[in-house]
C-alpha positions as CSV (number, residue, x, y, z in Angstrom):
1,M,32.4,41.6,-65.0
2,R,31.8,38.0,-63.8
3,I,29.1,37.7,-61.1
4,N,29.7,34.7,-58.8
5,L,27.2,32.6,-56.9
6,A,27.6,34.6,-53.7
7,T,26.6,37.8,-55.4
8,V,23.5,36.2,-56.8
9,C,22.5,34.8,-53.5
10,L,23.0,38.1,-51.6
11,L,21.1,39.9,-54.3
12,L,18.1,37.6,-53.8
13,L,18.4,37.9,-50.0
14,C,18.5,41.7,-50.0
15,T,15.8,42.3,-52.5
16,S,13.4,40.1,-50.5
17,L,13.2,42.8,-47.8
18,A,10.3,45.1,-48.5
19,R,11.0,48.2,-46.4
20,A,12.3,51.3,-48.1
21,E,15.9,52.1,-46.9
22,P,18.4,54.9,-47.6
23,Q,19.8,55.2,-51.2
24,S,23.3,54.6,-49.9
25,L,22.2,51.1,-48.6
26,A,20.5,50.3,-52.0
27,A,23.7,51.5,-53.7
28,A,25.8,49.3,-51.4
29,K,23.7,46.3,-52.4
30,N,24.2,47.1,-56.0
31,D,28.0,47.3,-55.6
32,Y,28.0,44.0,-53.8
33,E,26.1,42.4,-56.6
34,H,28.8,43.5,-59.0
35,G,31.7,42.4,-56.7
36,D,32.8,45.9,-55.8
37,Y,33.1,45.0,-52.1
38,L,35.3,47.9,-51.0
39,R,32.9,50.5,-52.5
40,A,29.9,48.5,-50.9
41,L,31.6,48.7,-47.5
42,A,32.1,52.5,-47.9
43,L,28.4,52.9,-48.8
44,L,27.3,50.7,-45.8
45,A,29.2,53.0,-43.5
46,E,27.5,56.0,-45.1
47,S,24.0,54.4,-44.8
48,Q,24.4,54.0,-41.0
49,K,24.4,57.8,-40.7
50,S,20.9,58.1,-42.2
51,P,18.0,58.7,-39.8
52,E,15.8,56.8,-42.2
53,L,17.5,53.6,-41.4
54,T,15.2,51.1,-39.6
55,E,16.2,48.4,-37.3
56,D,15.8,45.8,-40.1
57,G,18.0,48.1,-42.2
58,V,20.7,48.1,-39.5
59,V,20.6,44.3,-39.6
60,Q,21.0,44.4,-43.3
61,V,24.0,46.7,-43.0
62,H,25.8,44.4,-40.6
63,W,24.9,41.3,-42.6
64,L,26.1,42.8,-45.9
65,R,29.3,44.0,-44.2
66,G,30.0,40.5,-42.9
67,A,29.3,39.1,-46.4
68,C,31.7,41.6,-48.0
69,F,34.5,40.8,-45.5
70,H,33.9,37.1,-46.0
71,A,34.2,37.6,-49.8
72,L,37.4,39.6,-49.2
73,G,38.8,36.8,-47.0
74,K,38.7,38.9,-43.8
75,R,37.1,36.3,-41.5
76,G,37.7,38.2,-38.2
77,E,36.0,41.3,-39.6
78,A,33.2,39.2,-40.9
79,T,32.5,37.5,-37.5
80,K,32.4,40.9,-35.8
81,A,29.7,42.0,-38.2
82,F,27.8,38.8,-37.6
83,D,28.0,39.4,-33.8
84,A,26.4,42.8,-34.4
85,V,23.6,41.1,-36.3
86,L,23.0,38.6,-33.5
87,K,22.9,41.4,-30.8
88,L,20.0,42.9,-32.7
89,Q,18.3,39.7,-33.7
90,P,19.6,36.7,-31.8
91,L,17.5,34.3,-33.8
92,F,18.5,35.7,-37.2
93,Q,18.8,32.9,-39.8
94,P,20.1,33.4,-43.4
95,N,17.8,32.0,-46.0
96,P,19.3,28.5,-46.7
97,Y,18.2,28.7,-50.3
98,E,19.8,32.1,-51.0
99,T,23.0,32.0,-48.9
100,P,26.2,30.2,-50.1
101,P,27.0,27.1,-48.0
102,D,30.4,28.5,-46.8
103,L,28.9,31.8,-45.7
104,R,26.0,30.0,-44.0
105,A,28.4,27.7,-42.2
106,L,30.5,30.6,-41.0
107,F,27.5,32.4,-39.7
108,K,26.1,29.3,-37.9
109,K,29.4,28.7,-36.2
110,Q,29.5,32.3,-35.0
111,A,25.9,32.2,-33.9
112,D,26.5,29.1,-31.8
113,E,29.5,30.8,-30.1
114,F,27.5,33.9,-29.5
115,H,24.6,32.1,-27.9
116,R,27.0,30.1,-25.7
117,R,28.6,33.3,-24.4
118,F,25.7,35.8,-24.4
119,G,22.5,33.9,-25.2
120,V,19.6,32.5,-23.2
121,Q,18.9,28.8,-22.8
122,L,15.4,27.5,-22.3
123,G,15.0,24.4,-20.1
124,Q,12.5,21.6,-20.2
125,V,8.9,22.4,-20.1
126,E,7.1,21.2,-17.0
127,L,3.3,20.8,-16.6
128,D,1.4,20.1,-13.4
129,E,-2.1,19.0,-12.7
130,G,-3.6,22.5,-12.8
131,A,-3.0,23.9,-16.3
132,N,0.3,25.5,-14.9
133,V,3.4,25.5,-17.0
134,R,7.0,26.2,-15.9
135,V,10.1,26.8,-18.1
136,T,13.5,27.4,-16.7
137,V,15.4,30.4,-18.2
138,T,19.2,30.5,-17.8
139,G,22.2,32.2,-19.5
140,A,23.8,35.6,-19.7
141,G,21.0,37.1,-21.8
142,K,18.1,39.1,-20.3
143,A,14.7,37.6,-21.0
144,T,11.7,39.5,-19.5
145,S,9.0,37.1,-20.8
146,V,8.4,33.8,-22.4
147,M,5.9,33.2,-25.1
148,V,4.4,29.7,-25.2
149,F,2.5,28.7,-28.4
150,A,0.4,25.6,-27.7
151,R,-1.8,23.3,-29.7
152,S,-3.2,19.8,-29.7
153,P,-1.6,17.4,-32.1
154,G,-3.4,17.6,-35.4
155,D,-4.4,21.2,-35.0
156,T,-3.2,23.7,-37.6
157,S,-3.0,26.8,-35.4
158,Y,-1.4,27.7,-32.1
159,R,-2.8,29.5,-29.0
160,K,-0.4,32.1,-27.5
161,F,0.3,32.6,-23.8
162,E,2.7,35.1,-22.3
163,L,4.6,34.1,-19.1
164,P,6.6,36.5,-17.0
165,V,10.2,35.6,-16.1
166,A,11.2,35.7,-12.4
167,D,13.9,33.8,-10.5
168,A,15.3,32.2,-13.6
169,A,12.0,30.6,-14.6
170,A,8.8,31.5,-16.5
171,K,5.6,30.4,-14.9
172,G,2.0,30.8,-15.8
173,V,-1.3,29.2,-16.7
174,L,-2.4,27.9,-20.1
175,D,-5.9,29.1,-19.5
176,D,-7.7,27.8,-22.5
177,L,-10.4,25.2,-21.7
178,Q,-10.9,24.1,-25.3
179,L,-7.2,23.5,-25.7
180,W,-7.1,21.2,-22.7
181,E,-10.2,19.3,-23.8
182,R,-8.5,18.5,-27.1
183,V,-5.1,17.8,-25.4
184,A,-6.9,15.4,-23.0
185,A,-8.1,13.4,-26.0
186,A,-4.7,13.4,-27.6
187,S,-2.7,12.8,-24.4
188,A,0.0,15.3,-25.6
189,V,0.5,18.9,-26.3
190,E,2.7,20.6,-29.0
191,L,4.6,23.7,-27.9
192,V,6.9,26.3,-29.3
193,V,8.6,28.2,-26.5
194,E,10.2,31.6,-27.2
195,A,12.1,33.9,-24.8
196,R,11.9,37.6,-25.6
197,S,13.7,40.7,-24.5
198,A,12.2,43.8,-23.0
199,N,11.5,45.3,-26.4
200,G,9.8,42.1,-27.6
201,V,12.6,40.7,-29.8
202,P,12.9,36.9,-29.7
203,I,16.2,35.9,-28.2
204,A,15.8,32.1,-27.8
205,R,13.5,29.4,-29.1
206,S,12.7,25.8,-28.4
207,G,10.9,24.1,-31.2
208,D,9.3,25.9,-34.2
209,A,6.0,25.9,-35.9
210,L,6.9,23.0,-38.2
211,K,8.7,20.9,-35.6
212,P,7.2,21.8,-32.2
213,L,8.1,20.2,-28.9
214,S,5.8,17.3,-28.1
215,V,5.1,17.1,-24.4
216,P,3.1,14.1,-23.1
217,V,0.1,14.9,-20.9
218,T,-1.3,12.4,-18.4
219,A,-5.0,12.0,-17.8
220,A,-4.6,13.4,-14.3
221,Q,-2.9,16.5,-15.7
222,A,-5.5,17.1,-18.4
223,Q,-8.4,16.5,-15.9
224,G,-6.8,18.8,-13.3
225,A,-6.5,21.6,-15.9
226,I,-10.1,21.1,-17.1
227,T,-11.4,21.1,-13.6
228,L,-9.6,24.3,-12.9
229,L,-10.7,26.1,-16.0
230,K,-14.3,24.8,-16.2
231,P,-16.8,27.3,-14.8
232,P,-18.7,26.1,-11.8
233,P,-22.3,24.9,-12.4
234,M,-25.0,27.3,-11.7
235,P,-26.8,26.5,-8.4
236,N,-30.4,25.3,-8.6
237,P,-32.9,27.9,-7.5
238,E,-34.5,27.1,-4.2
239,P,-38.1,26.1,-4.4
240,L,-40.6,28.6,-3.3
241,L,-42.4,27.6,-0.1
242,P,-46.1,28.4,0.4
243,P,-46.8,31.0,3.1
244,P,-47.8,29.5,6.4
245,S,-51.6,29.2,6.6
246,S,-53.6,30.8,9.4
247,P,-55.8,28.8,11.7
248,E,-58.9,30.0,9.8
249,Q,-57.5,28.5,6.6
250,G,-57.0,25.2,8.2
251,T,-53.8,23.5,9.3
252,D,-52.7,20.1,10.6
253,Q,-51.9,21.6,14.0
254,A,-54.0,20.5,16.9
255,P,-56.6,23.0,18.1
256,S,-55.4,25.0,21.2
257,T,-57.4,24.8,24.5
258,P,-59.3,28.0,25.2
259,S,-58.3,29.9,28.3
260,P,-60.8,29.8,31.2
261,L,-60.7,33.6,31.4
262,R,-62.1,34.1,27.9
263,L,-65.8,33.9,29.0
264,P,-65.5,36.2,32.1
265,L,-63.6,38.8,30.0
266,L,-66.3,38.6,27.3
267,V,-69.0,39.3,29.9
268,A,-67.0,42.1,31.5
269,G,-66.3,43.7,28.1
270,A,-70.0,43.5,27.2
271,A,-71.0,44.9,30.5
272,G,-68.6,47.8,30.2
273,L,-69.8,48.6,26.8
274,V,-73.4,48.6,28.0
275,V,-72.6,50.9,30.9
276,A,-70.8,53.2,28.5
277,G,-73.8,53.2,26.2
278,A,-76.2,53.9,29.0
279,A,-74.0,56.6,30.4
280,G,-73.8,58.2,27.0
281,V,-77.6,58.3,26.8
282,G,-77.8,59.8,30.3
283,V,-75.3,62.5,29.4
284,V,-77.4,63.5,26.4
285,L,-80.6,63.6,28.5
286,A,-79.0,65.5,31.4
287,V,-77.6,68.0,29.0
288,V,-80.9,68.5,27.3
289,F,-82.9,68.9,30.5
290,G,-80.2,70.9,32.2
291,G,-80.2,73.3,29.3
292,A,-84.0,73.5,29.4
293,S,-83.9,74.3,33.1
294,G,-81.4,77.0,32.6
295,A,-83.4,78.5,29.7
296,L,-86.5,78.4,31.9
297,A,-84.7,80.2,34.7
298,G,-83.5,82.8,32.3
299,G,-87.0,83.3,30.9
300,I,-88.5,83.7,34.3
301,Y,-85.9,86.3,35.3
302,Y,-86.4,88.2,32.1
303,Y,-90.2,88.2,32.4
304,A,-90.2,89.3,36.0
305,A,-87.8,92.1,35.4
306,N,-89.2,93.5,32.2
307,V,-92.8,92.5,31.8
308,V,-94.3,92.4,35.2
309,G,-92.3,95.4,36.3
310,A,-91.0,96.7,39.6
311,G,-93.4,96.9,42.6
312,R,-95.6,94.2,41.3
313,N,-96.1,90.9,43.1
314,Y,-94.3,88.1,41.3
315,S,-93.7,85.7,44.2
316,S,-94.7,82.7,42.2
317,L,-92.2,83.5,39.4
318,Q,-89.5,83.9,42.0
319,T,-90.3,80.5,43.4
320,A,-90.1,79.0,39.9
321,Y,-86.8,80.7,39.2
322,T,-85.4,79.5,42.6
323,V,-86.2,75.9,41.6
324,A,-85.0,76.1,37.9
325,V,-81.5,77.4,38.6
326,P,-80.5,74.6,41.0
327,L,-82.2,72.0,38.8
328,A,-80.1,73.1,35.8
329,G,-76.9,72.9,37.9
330,V,-77.8,69.4,39.2
331,L,-78.6,68.1,35.7
332,L,-75.4,69.5,34.2
333,A,-73.3,68.1,37.1
334,G,-75.0,64.7,36.6
335,A,-74.2,64.9,32.9
336,A,-70.5,65.4,33.7
337,A,-70.6,62.4,36.2
338,L,-72.3,60.2,33.6
339,L,-69.7,61.2,31.0
340,L,-66.9,60.0,33.4
341,V,-68.8,56.7,34.0
342,G,-69.3,56.2,30.3
343,L,-65.6,56.7,29.6
344,A,-64.6,54.3,32.4
345,G,-67.0,51.7,31.2
346,A,-65.9,52.0,27.6
347,G,-62.2,51.7,28.6
348,A,-62.9,48.7,30.8
349,G,-65.0,46.9,28.2
350,G,-62.6,47.6,25.4
351,G,-59.6,46.4,27.5
352,A,-61.4,43.2,28.4
353,L,-62.2,42.4,24.8
354,V,-58.6,43.0,23.7
355,A,-57.3,40.8,26.5
356,R,-59.7,38.1,25.4
357,Q,-58.2,38.1,21.9
358,T,-54.8,37.4,23.2
359,L,-55.8,34.4,25.3
């Protein structure tokens, strides 16, 4: 059986897919290779029932179905199959080196019509003076996010930024300081803009990795972005100030004029302390002599009552006793009075000295 160019191209296209798929899909590919398009279509319908079929496998099924219908001359059926491919992968592109020109042309025409009716259109990229980017998103398709791939001219890799879509536009910040520093030197930025659906499938694209969009960047735009993204400088630590010196340590302040009350208060304080000291000595002496007098009176009483005995003449002892008891009382009362005087003197003297320190 003669194998035409379309069969060879489709064989190369299908065998380039690495994922394992149901046996019926593999058999459909084999039948297509040998030109048995009707049997391939039957096997493709069977393969769609398999739970092992992946999303890429479903795309293969629709693509092969469209190719079979195209080979059979059923263009309407072929375009329906291609629409099913585009619904799953709106940016699907047949390999230009493996797909026959007429099949590739038919698919491109159908893809253009599909995107016109159901696709998403990405507008012009707008940059402001603060690293912000804005891309308009229009069309019947539903894009939930826009991926922006950016690099400075001459770089080999892109930096990726995800922008949410709201109110028919994607807005966000290209928050990469190194990118903007390189862009400032080049006065331009290269972008690839890609709209994506809710499940992350690309549904529209402006530019590509080999032919990115070139967007001019003014010096004001680049500097505004750098200023926004550059971290603020660390504040200089405040110098440590020496603690204020006391008057004893010496200062530049003029000496204060002493109060005229300082000397009288000093004299009063000293006098109060002297009085308190003298009163303290008096208290000690009064207590000692008062105690001695009390002891003498007690001794006399004991001697008269127990040694001399009743009925004996002890008038002299009685006189001594009569004198000793009042003397002891007077001395002890004097000790209490001197104690009060001492406390008063100590309080007055201490208060006067404290008041002097504050003046």
